N, CA, C and O of each residue as an XYZ file, in Angstrom:
852
protein
N     -46.347     19.438    -29.193
C     -45.376     19.726    -28.410
C     -44.111     18.896    -28.573
O     -44.097     17.671    -28.684
N     -42.935     19.787    -28.576
C     -41.760     18.919    -28.562
C     -41.202     18.905    -27.079
O     -41.498     19.754    -26.239
N     -40.325     17.789    -26.860
C     -39.805     17.781    -25.261
C     -39.115     18.996    -24.781
O     -39.156     19.441    -23.633
N     -38.329     19.593    -26.031
C     -37.571     20.923    -25.457
C     -38.747     21.851    -25.399
O     -38.499     22.739    -24.583
N     -39.870     21.985    -25.917
C     -40.780     22.977    -25.632
C     -41.258     22.689    -24.135
O     -41.193     23.554    -23.262
N     -41.752     21.376    -23.910
C     -42.275     21.157    -22.759
C     -41.130     21.410    -21.716
O     -41.479     22.100    -20.757
N     -40.142     21.084    -21.723
C     -39.060     21.512    -20.650
C     -38.859     22.977    -20.396
O     -38.785     23.479    -19.275
N     -38.773     23.659    -21.611
C     -38.822     25.217    -21.436
C     -40.009     25.806    -20.633
O     -39.940     26.719    -19.809
N     -40.979     25.200    -20.974
C     -42.394     25.721    -20.272
C     -42.160     25.411    -18.622
O     -42.340     26.230    -17.721
N     -41.770     24.193    -18.491
C     -41.875     23.831    -17.121
C     -40.604     24.664    -16.292
O     -40.674     24.942    -15.095
N     -39.524     24.976    -17.108
C     -38.458     25.617    -16.433
C     -39.130     27.034    -16.071
O     -38.651     27.594    -15.085
N     -40.142     27.660    -16.721
C     -40.514     28.927    -16.695
C     -41.247     28.875    -15.269
O     -41.032     29.718    -14.398
N     -42.090     27.852    -15.127
C     -42.850     27.634    -13.904
C     -42.138     27.429    -12.685
O     -42.516     27.820    -11.581
N     -41.003     26.748    -12.952
C     -40.111     26.347    -11.876
C     -39.436     27.461    -11.414
O     -38.908     27.460    -10.302
N     -39.398     28.517    -12.242
C     -38.338     29.954    -11.699
C     -39.483     30.802    -11.046
O     -39.036     31.739    -10.383
N     -40.659     30.719    -11.066
C     -41.617     31.349    -10.566
C     -41.232     31.891     -9.115
O     -41.424     33.055     -8.761
N     -40.667     30.903     -8.329
C     -40.345     31.134     -6.938
C     -39.075     29.803     -6.550
O     -38.839     28.848     -7.291
N     -38.464     30.054     -5.343
C     -37.594     28.879     -5.062
C     -38.188     27.654     -4.551
O     -37.610     26.567     -4.528
N     -39.542     27.913     -4.083
C     -40.261     26.614     -3.659
C     -41.497     26.228     -4.337
O     -42.361     27.068     -4.587
N     -41.616     25.040     -4.634
C     -42.950     24.570     -5.386
C     -43.672     24.044     -4.186
O     -43.110     23.115     -3.607
N     -44.701     24.424     -3.753
C     -45.364     23.639     -2.736
C     -45.810     22.213     -3.213
O     -46.117     22.059     -4.395
N     -45.858     21.089     -2.264
C     -46.314     19.779     -2.993
C     -47.459     19.609     -1.917
O     -47.342     19.480     -0.698
N     -48.680     19.647     -2.757
C     -49.782     19.581     -1.805
C     -50.488     18.457     -2.109
O     -50.560     17.945     -3.226
N     -51.207     17.931     -0.725
C     -51.982     16.646     -0.854
C     -53.322     17.151      0.023
O     -53.203     17.314      1.237
N     -54.443     17.360     -0.567
C     -55.544     18.182     -0.329
C     -56.620     17.064     -0.469
O     -56.823     16.447     -1.515
N     -57.351     16.852      0.820
C     -58.660     15.952      0.725
C     -59.846     16.541      0.508
O     -60.838     15.865      0.238
N     -59.880     17.799      0.595
C     -61.195     18.240      0.551
C     -61.038     19.630     -0.437
O     -60.373     20.642     -0.212
N     -61.882     19.305     -1.595
C     -61.967     20.436     -2.369
C     -62.382     21.725     -1.905
O     -61.839     22.722     -2.379
N     -63.383     21.842     -0.932
C     -63.864     22.752     -0.580
C     -63.011     23.685     -0.018
O     -63.435     24.840      0.008
N     -61.785     23.444      0.491
C     -60.942     24.400      1.087
C     -59.657     24.851     -0.041
O     -58.824     25.723      0.208
N     -59.709     24.141     -1.169
C     -58.785     24.270     -2.347
C     -58.311     25.776     -2.676
O     -57.215     26.338     -2.668
N     -59.709     26.198     -2.987
C     -59.430     27.761     -3.425
C     -58.801     28.729     -2.211
O     -58.050     29.651     -2.528
N     -59.115     28.498     -0.910
C     -58.713     29.428      0.066
C     -57.099     28.930      0.284
O     -56.188     29.733      0.489
N     -56.946     27.718      0.216
C     -55.332     27.324      0.323
C     -54.791     27.854     -0.758
O     -53.934     28.701     -0.510
N     -55.010     27.634     -1.931
C     -54.159     28.250     -3.279
C     -53.996     30.052     -3.072
O     -52.943     30.667     -3.238
N     -55.167     30.588     -2.723
C     -55.127     32.007     -2.472
C     -54.085     32.298     -1.590
O     -53.161     33.010     -1.982
N     -54.103     31.780     -0.275
C     -52.727     32.107      0.764
C     -51.340     31.692      0.338
O     -50.326     32.354      0.559
N     -51.388     30.609     -0.253
C     -50.088     30.446     -0.953
C     -49.632     31.594     -2.030
O     -48.620     32.295     -2.006
N     -50.542     31.569     -2.841
C     -50.207     32.834     -3.936
C     -49.916     34.232     -3.388
O     -48.997     34.990     -3.698
N     -50.934     34.408     -2.476
C     -50.698     35.784     -1.446
C     -49.221     35.753     -0.892
O     -48.557     36.790     -0.908
N     -48.658     34.480     -0.365
C     -47.551     34.814      0.185
C     -46.180     34.561     -0.844
O     -45.041     34.380     -0.415
N     -46.546     34.591     -2.225
C     -45.693     34.810     -3.008
C     -45.136     33.551     -3.858
O     -44.146     33.643     -4.583
N     -45.964     32.239     -3.668
C     -45.680     31.137     -4.254
C     -46.681     30.650     -5.248
O     -47.604     29.927     -4.874
N     -46.535     31.040     -6.601
C     -47.565     31.032     -7.427
C     -47.759     29.831     -8.188
O     -48.817     29.581     -8.766
N     -46.525     28.914     -8.196
C     -46.665     27.822     -8.794
C     -47.000     26.685     -7.648
O     -46.453     26.714     -6.546
N     -47.859     25.786     -7.988
C     -48.501     25.056     -7.118
C     -48.609     23.483     -7.644
O     -49.002     23.151     -8.763
N     -48.228     22.704     -6.719
C     -48.378     21.102     -7.285
C     -49.351     20.186     -6.309
O     -49.142     19.753     -5.175
N     -50.345     20.073     -7.070
C     -51.290     19.218     -6.498
C     -51.282     17.856     -6.843
O     -51.501     17.417     -7.972
N     -50.995     17.134     -5.735
C     -50.776     15.477     -6.170
C     -51.895     14.575     -6.394
O     -52.911     14.587     -5.699
N     -51.719     13.897     -7.246
C     -53.038     12.872     -7.235
C     -53.120     11.662     -6.432
O     -53.251     10.496     -6.804
N     -52.998     12.257     -5.010
C     -53.073     11.061     -4.100
C     -54.470     11.010     -3.381
O     -54.723     10.135     -2.553
N     -55.204     11.814     -3.672
C     -56.550     11.679     -3.154
C     -57.599     11.749     -4.027
O     -57.404     12.183     -5.163
N     -58.931     11.306     -3.592
C     -60.064     11.296     -4.578
C     -60.417     12.600     -5.051
O     -60.972     12.733     -6.141
N     -60.088     13.748     -4.180
C     -60.266     14.860     -4.357
C     -59.556     15.861     -5.332
O     -59.964     16.959     -5.709
N     -58.283     15.150     -5.674
C     -57.262     15.780     -6.516
C     -57.548     16.752     -7.660
O     -57.021     17.823     -7.961
N     -58.610     16.005     -8.239
C     -58.691     16.559     -9.809
C     -59.879     17.825     -9.355
O     -59.844     18.912     -9.931
N     -60.725     17.581     -8.459
C     -61.476     18.703     -8.275
C     -60.651     19.867     -7.520
O     -60.986     21.050     -7.580
N     -59.657     19.445     -6.880
C     -58.806     20.640     -6.066
C     -58.070     21.372     -7.185
O     -57.882     22.588     -7.154
N     -57.660     20.572     -8.178
C     -56.988     21.272     -9.285
C     -57.869     22.453     -9.998
O     -57.532     23.628    -10.143
N     -59.145     21.798    -10.421
C     -59.972     22.858    -10.842
C     -60.417     24.062     -9.901
O     -60.678     25.160    -10.392
N     -60.490     23.840     -8.637
C     -60.659     25.024     -7.807
C     -59.740     25.834     -7.643
O     -59.947     27.035     -7.475
N     -58.397     25.213     -7.669
C     -57.153     26.286     -7.487
C     -56.783     27.081     -8.678
O     -56.107     28.108     -8.635
N     -57.366     26.431     -9.950
C     -56.921     27.238    -11.186
C     -57.967     28.392    -11.273
O     -58.066     29.023    -12.325
N     -58.629     28.640    -10.363
C     -59.403     29.761    -10.280
C     -58.809     30.953     -9.504
O     -59.478     31.926     -9.156
N     -57.738     30.822     -9.308
C     -57.046     31.500     -8.125
C     -56.033     32.603     -9.269
O     -55.139     32.217    -10.022
N     -56.447     33.801     -9.113
C     -55.919     35.010    -10.011
C     -54.311     34.630     -9.592
O     -54.102     34.276     -8.431
N     -53.210     34.705    -10.530
C     -51.914     34.557    -10.284
C     -51.356     33.437    -10.030
O     -50.137     33.323     -9.902
N     -52.359     32.275     -9.906
C     -51.972     30.837     -9.669
C     -51.422     29.889    -10.830
O     -52.109     29.905    -11.851
N     -50.537     29.242    -10.840
C     -50.204     28.277    -11.860
C     -50.045     26.697    -11.121
O     -49.171     26.165    -10.437
N     -51.305     26.297    -11.625
C     -51.449     24.826    -10.898
C     -50.991     23.553    -11.916
O     -51.148     23.404    -13.128
N     -50.462     22.842    -11.056
C     -49.819     21.543    -11.722
C     -50.299     20.366    -10.945
O     -50.805     20.342     -9.824
N     -50.033     19.387    -11.777
C     -50.631     17.787    -11.152
C     -49.303     17.092    -10.830
O     -48.437     16.987    -11.698
N     -49.151     16.658     -9.695
C     -47.934     15.884     -9.252
C     -48.633     14.412     -9.175
O     -49.843     14.185     -9.217
N     -47.435     13.346     -9.037
C     -47.678     12.173     -8.687
C     -48.415     11.278    -10.164
O     -49.069     10.237    -10.107
N     -48.115     11.942    -11.210
C     -48.796     11.331    -12.537
C     -47.793      9.947    -12.700
O     -46.567      9.852    -12.760
N     -48.743      9.054    -12.737
C     -48.505      7.548    -12.798
C     -48.655      6.944    -13.949
O     -47.870      6.067    -14.312
N     -49.691      7.338    -14.674
C     -50.282      6.448    -15.627
C     -50.752      7.782    -16.940
O     -50.798      9.000    -16.767
N     -50.990      7.147    -17.962
C     -51.432      7.769    -19.058
C     -52.753      8.455    -18.717
O     -52.918      9.626    -19.060
N     -53.752      7.751    -18.027
C     -54.851      8.224    -17.598
C     -54.619      9.323    -16.706
O     -55.286     10.340    -16.897
N     -53.734      9.297    -15.700
C     -53.399     10.558    -14.871
C     -53.196     11.789    -15.713
O     -53.797     12.829    -15.442
N     -52.326     11.693    -16.776
C     -51.836     12.794    -17.533
C     -53.223     13.300    -18.188
O     -53.571     14.480    -18.157
N     -53.839     12.447    -18.679
C     -55.039     13.006    -19.725
C     -56.043     13.731    -18.456
O     -56.437     14.887    -18.609
N     -56.334     13.098    -17.459
C     -57.331     13.620    -16.518
C     -56.596     15.092    -15.937
O     -57.259     16.105    -15.714
N     -55.363     15.014    -15.777
C     -54.983     16.083    -15.049
C     -54.899     17.438    -16.024
O     -54.718     18.533    -15.490
N     -55.019     17.338    -17.296
C     -54.811     18.325    -18.374
C     -56.434     18.865    -18.476
O     -56.746     20.037    -18.687
N     -57.353     17.779    -18.285
C     -58.491     18.081    -18.591
C     -59.171     18.909    -17.342
O     -60.173     19.611    -17.480
N     -58.598     18.752    -16.329
C     -58.805     19.347    -14.927
C     -58.255     20.638    -14.793
O     -58.513     21.370    -13.837
N     -57.419     20.973    -15.830
C     -56.735     22.335    -15.654
C     -55.577     22.601    -15.413
O     -55.108     23.740    -15.402
N     -54.863     21.369    -15.148
C     -53.278     21.460    -14.775
C     -52.656     22.170    -15.839
O     -53.036     22.025    -17.001
N     -51.622     23.012    -15.485
C     -50.986     23.487    -16.452
C     -49.485     22.891    -16.643
O     -48.861     23.121    -17.679
N     -48.978     22.164    -15.659
C     -48.266     21.365    -15.972
C     -48.201     19.907    -15.182
O     -49.173     19.605    -14.489
N     -47.163     19.069    -15.266
C     -47.301     17.789    -14.741
C     -45.825     17.473    -14.170
O     -44.707     17.883    -14.483
N     -46.260     16.644    -13.279
C     -44.880     16.365    -12.367
C     -44.856     14.788    -12.233
O     -45.959     14.328    -11.937
N     -43.852     13.864    -12.384
C     -43.729     12.639    -12.209
C     -42.809     12.280    -11.161
O     -41.821     12.989    -10.968
N     -43.058     11.115    -10.368
C     -41.968     10.710     -9.366
C     -40.880      9.825     -9.814
O     -39.810      9.687     -9.221
N     -41.264      9.176    -11.015
C     -40.279      8.787    -11.829
C     -40.715      8.703    -13.401
O     -41.744      9.305    -13.710
N     -40.032      8.027    -14.368
C     -40.519      8.257    -15.625
C     -40.370      7.094    -16.665
O     -39.314      6.493    -16.858
N     -41.538      6.851    -17.303
C     -41.649      5.868    -18.398
C     -41.757      6.539    -19.761
O     -42.044      7.735    -19.795
N     -41.537      5.824    -20.943
C     -41.623      6.497    -22.069
C     -43.141      6.902    -22.368
O     -43.488      7.969    -22.875
N     -44.120      5.694    -21.900
C     -45.460      6.084    -22.141
C     -45.852      7.512    -21.557
O     -46.507      8.359    -22.164
N     -45.398      7.613    -20.434
C     -46.054      8.987    -19.728
C     -45.265     10.172    -20.372
O     -45.829     11.228    -20.658
N     -43.985      9.958    -20.578
C     -43.525     11.275    -21.663
C     -44.089     11.567    -22.893
O     -44.139     12.709    -23.349
N     -44.608     10.361    -23.569
C     -45.232     10.310    -24.738
C     -46.630     11.058    -24.603
O     -47.012     11.938    -25.374
N     -47.390     10.536    -23.423
C     -48.735     10.995    -23.147
C     -48.738     12.381    -22.888
O     -49.581     13.136    -23.374
N     -47.716     12.789    -22.050
C     -47.635     14.239    -21.789
C     -47.312     15.231    -23.069
O     -47.899     16.310    -23.147
N     -46.595     14.924    -23.819
C     -46.352     15.586    -25.059
C     -47.570     15.541    -25.929
O     -47.861     16.538    -26.589
N     -48.265     14.515    -25.976
C     -49.470     14.378    -26.970
C     -50.623     15.137    -26.441
O     -51.552     15.419    -27.198
N     -50.634     15.545    -24.994
C     -51.762     16.190    -24.184
C     -50.910     17.762    -24.280
O     -51.571     18.715    -23.866
N     -49.952     17.969    -24.632
C     -49.210     19.433    -24.506
C     -49.259     20.010    -23.060
O     -49.615     21.134    -22.706
N     -48.802     18.937    -22.294
C     -48.807     19.320    -20.720
C     -47.363     19.277    -20.446
O     -46.817     18.177    -20.539
N     -46.649     20.318    -20.118
C     -45.359     20.707    -19.877
C     -45.045     19.662    -18.717
O     -45.889     19.427    -17.853
N     -43.884     19.086    -18.731
C     -43.644     18.190    -17.742
C     -42.318     18.234    -17.142
O     -41.313     18.402    -17.834
N     -42.272     18.059    -15.628
C     -41.149     17.783    -14.856
C     -40.749     16.500    -14.635
O     -40.839     16.112    -13.470
N     -40.305     15.696    -15.498
C     -40.097     14.147    -15.109
C     -39.193     13.656    -14.044
O     -38.107     14.232    -13.969
N     -39.426     12.745    -13.245
C     -38.720     12.226    -11.973
C     -37.216     11.642    -12.530
O     -37.206     11.100    -13.635
N     -36.330     11.723    -11.990
C     -34.912     10.901    -12.145
C     -34.389     11.141    -10.668
O     -34.619     12.061     -9.884
N     -33.514      9.862    -10.540
C     -32.788      9.811     -8.985
C     -31.303      9.020     -9.375
O     -30.566      8.645     -8.464
N     -31.000      8.841    -10.599
C     -29.675      8.527    -10.972
C     -29.165      9.132    -12.168
O     -29.966      9.581    -12.988
N     -27.845      9.205    -12.380
C     -27.103      9.492    -13.334
C     -27.661      9.447    -14.808
O     -27.786     10.378    -15.604
N     -28.017      7.864    -14.979
C     -28.617      6.872    -16.002
C     -29.924      7.708    -16.273
O     -30.079      8.400    -17.279
N     -30.788      7.575    -15.329
C     -32.063      8.216    -15.408
C     -32.055      9.535    -16.051
O     -32.825      9.807    -16.972
N     -31.153     10.395    -15.551
C     -31.192     11.839    -16.011
C     -30.520     11.798    -17.476
O     -30.930     12.587    -18.327
N     -29.605     10.984    -17.744
C     -29.040     11.024    -19.307
C     -30.035     10.641    -20.113
O     -30.050     11.200    -21.210
N     -31.110      9.629    -19.834
C     -32.222      9.153    -20.719
C     -33.080     10.282    -20.894
O     -33.500     10.637    -21.995
N     -33.355     10.879    -19.749
C     -34.410     12.036    -19.925
C     -33.746     13.107    -20.934
O     -34.295     13.480    -21.971
N     -32.483     13.547    -20.477
C     -31.724     14.251    -21.347
C     -31.679     14.292    -22.829
O     -31.794     15.274    -23.563
N     -31.446     12.746    -23.207
C     -31.708     12.167    -24.339
C     -32.868     12.644    -25.198
O     -32.820     13.106    -26.338
N     -33.983     12.424    -24.367
C     -35.085     12.529    -24.982
C     -35.583     14.144    -24.991
O     -36.724     14.404    -25.373
N     -34.726     15.148    -24.577
C     -34.963     16.503    -24.644
C     -35.548     17.025    -23.354
O     -36.305     17.993    -23.438
N     -35.327     16.579    -22.345
C     -35.984     17.060    -20.960
C     -34.771     17.473    -20.158
O     -34.100     16.638    -19.551
N     -34.461     18.915    -20.155
C     -33.359     19.258    -19.357
C     -33.686     19.758    -17.798
O     -32.851     20.113    -16.965
N     -34.984     19.693    -17.654
C     -35.680     20.293    -16.280
C     -36.155     19.026    -15.664
O     -37.107     18.522    -16.259
N     -35.676     18.320    -14.504
C     -36.259     17.183    -13.801
C     -36.575     17.264    -12.590
O     -36.221     18.296    -12.020
N     -37.262     16.328    -11.866
C     -37.299     16.198    -10.414
C     -36.524     15.139     -9.848
O     -36.662     13.930    -10.039
N     -35.640     15.769     -9.085
C     -34.846     14.526     -8.043
C     -35.652     14.168     -7.030
O     -35.978     14.912     -6.105
N     -36.023     12.917     -7.194
C     -36.802     12.220     -6.184
C     -36.415     10.737     -6.151
O     -36.113     10.013     -7.100
N     -36.509     10.390     -4.577
C     -36.646     10.924     -3.576
C     -35.362     11.759     -2.989
O     -34.444     11.142     -2.449
N     -35.338     13.003     -3.100
C     -34.264     13.659     -2.573
C     -33.383     13.135     -1.498
O     -32.289     12.639     -1.767
N     -33.811     13.230     -0.354
C     -33.010     13.015      0.658
C     -32.664     11.421      0.805
O     -31.568     11.059      1.232
N     -33.635     10.545      0.435
C     -33.351      9.231      0.501
C     -32.230      8.694     -0.626
O     -31.563      7.669     -0.483
N     -32.167      9.565     -1.731
C     -31.418      9.313     -2.937
C     -29.936     10.131     -2.859
O     -29.185     10.484     -3.768
N     -29.846     10.265     -1.568
C     -28.362     11.044     -1.251
C     -28.101     12.382     -1.181
O     -27.007     12.940     -1.099
N     -29.343     12.912     -1.226
C     -29.263     14.325     -0.584
C     -28.517     15.276     -1.572
O     -28.208     15.022     -2.737
N     -28.285     16.450     -0.852
C     -27.339     17.374     -1.326
C     -25.934     16.925     -1.903
O     -25.349     17.579     -2.766
N     -25.540     15.987     -1.465
C     -24.314     15.681     -2.085
C     -24.233     14.624     -3.206
O     -23.227     14.470     -3.898
N     -25.298     13.951     -3.325
C     -25.910     13.361     -4.508
C     -25.985     14.092     -5.577
O     -25.241     13.812     -6.517
N     -26.785     15.058     -5.665
C     -27.410     15.896     -6.615
C     -26.103     16.788     -6.968
O     -26.000     17.116     -8.150
N     -25.198     17.172     -6.162
C     -23.969     18.022     -6.404
C     -23.328     17.232     -7.191
O     -23.062     17.775     -8.263
N     -22.890     15.928     -7.072
C     -22.142     14.882     -7.589
C     -22.805     14.669     -9.239
O     -22.200     14.602    -10.309
N     -23.870     14.618     -9.028
C     -24.690     14.268    -10.766
C     -24.033     15.598    -11.467
O     -23.248     15.448    -12.403
N     -24.340     16.767    -11.037
C     -24.318     18.025    -11.618
C     -22.744     18.026    -12.071
O     -22.486     18.914    -12.883
N     -21.999     17.458    -11.813
C     -20.566     17.385    -12.303
C     -20.643     17.130    -13.544
O     -20.576     18.059    -14.350
N     -20.800     15.824    -13.960
C     -20.646     15.253    -15.462
C     -22.104     15.618    -16.278
O     -22.218     15.443    -17.491
N     -23.093     16.101    -15.498
C     -24.277     16.540    -16.375
C     -24.937     17.798    -15.885
O     -26.001     17.913    -15.277
N     -23.971     18.839    -16.327
C     -24.408     20.191    -15.975
C     -25.624     20.682    -16.649
O     -26.162     21.713    -16.246
N     -26.132     19.962    -17.728
C     -26.957     20.446    -18.622
C     -28.322     20.639    -17.913
O     -29.027     21.633    -18.090
N     -28.707     19.368    -16.909
C     -29.775     19.322    -16.222
C     -29.978     20.176    -14.710
O     -29.109     20.328    -13.851
N     -31.375     20.668    -14.676
C     -31.606     21.432    -13.554
C     -32.732     20.696    -12.944
O     -33.639     20.196    -13.610
N     -32.644     20.643    -11.595
C     -33.436     19.695    -10.790
C     -34.530     20.512     -9.883
O     -34.225     21.612     -9.421
N     -35.503     20.071     -9.705
C     -36.459     20.342     -8.489
C     -36.288     19.307     -7.411
O     -37.195     18.492     -7.243
N     -35.255     19.269     -6.700
C     -35.398     18.102     -5.750
C     -36.500     18.026     -4.821
O     -36.952     19.141     -4.559
N     -37.033     17.139     -4.284
C     -38.222     16.890     -3.640
C     -38.155     15.516     -2.754
O     -37.544     14.504     -3.098
N     -38.849     15.666     -1.636
C     -38.671     13.975     -0.909
C     -37.646     14.630      0.268
O     -36.456     14.878      0.069
N     -38.268     14.824      1.358
C     -37.223     15.189      2.534
C     -36.836     16.528      2.678
O     -36.174     16.890      3.650
N     -37.305     17.526      1.521
C     -36.739     18.717      1.646
C     -37.612     19.650      2.601
O     -38.843     19.689      2.621
N     -36.850     20.295      3.283
C     -37.582     21.083      4.333
C     -37.085     22.754      4.447
O     -36.333     23.231      3.596
N     -37.518     23.429      5.412
C     -37.073     24.617      5.616
C     -35.436     24.600      5.997
O     -34.607     25.409      5.581
N     -35.248     23.739      6.682
C     -33.861     23.571      7.490
C     -32.751     23.336      6.422
O     -31.677     23.933      6.486
N     -33.047     22.453      5.450
C     -32.308     21.964      4.117
C     -32.323     22.555      2.772
O     -31.467     22.458      1.893
N     -33.657     23.305      2.758
C     -33.582     24.014      1.325
C     -32.556     24.779      0.935
O     -32.116     24.735     -0.213
N     -32.131     25.472      1.769
C     -31.001     26.382      1.343
C     -29.579     25.740      0.832
O     -28.849     26.268     -0.007
N     -29.357     24.632      1.430
C     -28.204     23.488      0.867
C     -28.460     23.317     -0.724
O     -27.617     23.561     -1.587
N     -29.801     22.845     -0.958
C     -30.277     22.388     -2.540
C     -30.110     23.825     -3.010
O     -29.223     23.900     -3.860
N     -30.585     24.783     -2.773
C     -31.084     25.798     -3.601
C     -29.362     26.480     -3.951
O     -29.193     27.035     -5.037
N     -28.243     26.379     -3.008
C     -27.028     26.724     -3.239
C     -26.449     25.827     -4.265
O     -25.269     26.044     -4.541
N     -27.075     24.821     -4.909
C     -26.456     24.037     -5.930
C     -26.580     24.690     -7.205
O     -27.493     25.473     -7.468
N     -25.681     24.372     -7.976
C     -25.705     25.258     -9.458
C     -26.957     24.654    -10.322
O     -27.658     25.260    -11.133
N     -27.031     23.374     -9.939
C     -28.201     22.486    -10.915
C     -29.440     22.375    -10.046
O     -30.229     21.508    -10.423
N     -29.755     23.002     -9.060
C     -31.125     23.329     -8.553
C     -31.830     24.605     -9.170
O     -31.333     25.731     -9.154
N     -33.178     24.239     -9.770
C     -33.847     25.372    -10.148
C     -35.024     25.809     -9.148
O     -35.620     26.882     -9.242
N     -35.240     24.968     -8.314
C     -36.274     25.178     -7.290
C     -36.336     23.772     -6.264
O     -35.869     22.675     -6.569
N     -36.912     24.050     -5.209
C     -37.122     22.862     -4.438
C     -38.776     22.619     -4.268
O     -39.579     23.551     -4.236
N     -39.126     21.268     -4.168
C     -40.553     20.996     -3.593
C     -40.538     20.391     -2.280
O     -39.792     19.541     -1.794
N     -41.538     21.027     -1.812
C     -42.031     20.808     -0.488
C     -43.237     20.848      0.155
O     -44.114     21.575     -0.310
N     -43.443     20.206      1.132
C     -45.084     20.255      1.686
C     -45.040     20.955      3.040
O     -46.055     20.786      3.715
N     -44.045     21.731      3.601
C     -43.721     22.317      4.653
C     -44.700     23.845      4.675
O     -45.133     24.381      5.695
N     -44.851     24.246      3.503
C     -45.444     25.309      3.752
C     -46.859     25.406      3.706
O     -47.459     26.481      3.704
N     -47.471     24.130      3.664
C     -48.756     23.830      3.778
C     -48.902     22.792      4.735
O     -49.441     21.780      4.289
N     -48.478     22.759      6.252
C     -48.572     21.814      7.009
C     -50.159     21.285      7.290
O     -51.101     22.074      7.227
N     -50.311     20.020      7.570
C     -51.617     19.376      7.718
C     -52.437     19.979      8.840
O     -53.644     20.131      8.653
N     -51.903     20.324      9.955
C     -52.601     20.952     10.989
C     -53.196     22.360     10.705
O     -54.293     22.783     11.072
N     -52.254     22.991      9.985
C     -52.809     24.409      9.411
C     -53.687     24.447      8.434
O     -54.313     25.492      8.257
N     -53.904     23.354      7.628
C     -54.915     23.004      6.577
C     -56.024     22.617      7.413
O     -57.023     23.336      7.372
N     -56.020     21.638      8.141
C     -57.063     21.253      8.681
C     -58.111     22.362      9.716
O     -59.314     22.256      9.952
N     -57.115     23.423     10.194
C     -57.802     24.280     11.174
C     -58.007     25.570     10.255
O     -58.339     26.637     10.771
N     -57.826     25.462      9.042
C     -57.948     26.525      7.732
C     -57.397     27.852      8.396
O     -58.074     28.879      8.445
N     -55.912     27.731      8.982
C     -55.388     28.792      9.316
C     -54.680     29.468      7.915
O     -53.463     29.384      7.753
N     -55.402     30.024      7.100
C     -54.800     30.716      5.812
C     -53.789     31.660      6.425
O     -52.696     31.658      5.859
N     -53.914     32.385      7.360
C     -52.617     33.493      7.840
C     -51.457     32.752      7.958
O     -50.427     33.086      7.372
N     -51.541     31.676      8.738
C     -50.162     31.111      9.128
C     -49.578     30.396      7.822
O     -48.360     30.368      7.649
N     -50.448     29.826      6.919
C     -49.986     29.277      5.628
C     -49.433     30.427      4.521
O     -48.586     30.102      3.689
N     -49.923     31.656      4.570
C     -49.608     32.662      3.875
C     -48.200     33.201      4.455
O     -47.361     33.629      3.662
N     -47.985     33.180      5.639
C     -46.650     33.418      6.342
C     -45.602     32.743      6.186
O     -44.478     33.243      6.140
N     -45.950     31.060      6.050
C     -45.077     30.238      5.877
C     -44.661     30.312      4.323
O     -43.486     30.101      4.019
N     -45.555     30.590      3.406
C     -45.362     30.825      1.936
C     -44.527     32.091      1.678
O     -43.713     32.102      0.755
N     -44.688     33.005      2.361
C     -43.609     34.436      2.570
C     -42.309     33.991      2.686
O     -41.349     34.288      1.974
N     -42.362     33.100      3.843
C     -40.674     32.954      3.984
C     -40.212     32.077      3.300
O     -38.985     32.128      3.223
N     -40.899     30.911      2.511
C     -40.377     30.339      1.589
C     -40.058     31.081      0.171
O     -39.050     30.829     -0.489
N     -40.972     31.953     -0.178
C     -40.757     32.629     -1.184
C     -39.523     33.743     -1.205
O     -39.092     34.316     -2.205
N     -39.090     33.889      0.108
C     -37.718     34.908      0.510
C     -36.676     34.053      0.027
O     -35.715     34.733     -0.335
N     -36.483     32.733     -0.128
C     -35.440     31.898     -0.292
C     -35.023     32.271     -1.744
O     -35.767     32.736     -2.607
N     -33.539     31.951     -1.871
C     -32.967     32.577     -2.951
C     -32.452     31.191     -3.754
O     -32.026     30.242     -3.096
N     -32.511     31.147     -5.014
C     -31.669     30.226     -5.754
C     -30.385     30.642     -6.224
O     -29.673     29.859     -6.851
């Protein structure tokens, strides 16, 4: 897989909906139902972060949901990339980027949304062939104003801003020409997940899916 192919496929996944749910799931037993609710609400692309011991099993379970496109987030090492691919992840997301991570994802043929937070980082990734990137941590890195400013001299890059993005400010990000979607955890709040309130999560997903880029 070339970087250009990787980025094109990642772009297709990011365009499935305006919001990419960022999920931290501790229990693989609820993964199928959680993914079912999100997909039913219109959010078919899901990012499962590798922040819990159950994450790989969660990816396996969520991958069984019809219509779902499950990716792995918080890829930090080459081992993470390999494990995510083996678990069934269809794409990967990184908070930051190293050449080893890029090469590992290309070798594994795992489409990647690599993380960047500055113009220099964006330019390095663009030089490698990655035109779809994750702007992280979005709010801490200057938020909408910073992303808009980066888009001036580097209009070729499209971003999925993540980190501090919520229902209140999502439309501001989605209104930028260089935003392809936003990443957020508000569609699957921890209390709703613990209570297995799938109806509420489906409704939150529907609200998120109604947002427009």
